[in-house]
N, C-alpha and C positions, 0 to 999 in steps of 0.2 A: 200393373205395379212393377213387374220384372223389368219391363221395358224402360220405365222411369229410372230405375236404379241403373241400368246399363248405360243409358244416355248420360246420367250424372257421372259415372265412372269415367266414360269416354271423354266427357268435357274436362275432367280434372286431369286426365292424361294428357290431353292437347295443351291445357293451360300450364301445368307444372312440370311436364316431362323433361323439358330442356333445363330446368332449374335444378330438380332434385332426383331425376330419374323415375319419379312417380312409383316409390315402393309403398303403395297404399296397404297392402297386406303384410302383417308382420311376418308371416310364413315366408315370404319372398326374401326378406332381410335375412332370416335365419339360414335359409338355403345358400344364400350368396355368401354369408360368413363361413358356413361349412365348406363351401367349394372354394373358398378364398378368392372369390371373383370380385370382391369390392374392398376398398381400403378402410382401415379401422377409424380414420378420421371421419369419413362419411357416416359410418354407423353411429359414432359418438355424436356427431351433430344432429342425426336424426333423433336419437334418444333424448338428447338435451332439448330440442325443439319440441318433442312430444310432452316432456315434463313441464316445460314452461307454458305451453298451450294449455294444458290441463289445469295448472295453477291459475293461470289467467282467467279461464273459464270459471273455475271455483270461486274466485274472487268476484267476478261479474255477477254470479248468482247470489253470493252472500250479501253484496251491497247494492242490490237492485232497488231497495225501498227508498 
């Protein structure tokens, strides 16, 4: 089971690493913000993307009938 999760995370890093930096874990983003190692525009885009994705997922489950 742990190997499967490791393979999935590795695949996501290889697929999306060049696009978004692959900050999958929110704690990584928080540390980068505290250390001022990332720009605010990138953080806002990630937050907006997460909110939009969760709303889309909610709509998909509400109207699946």
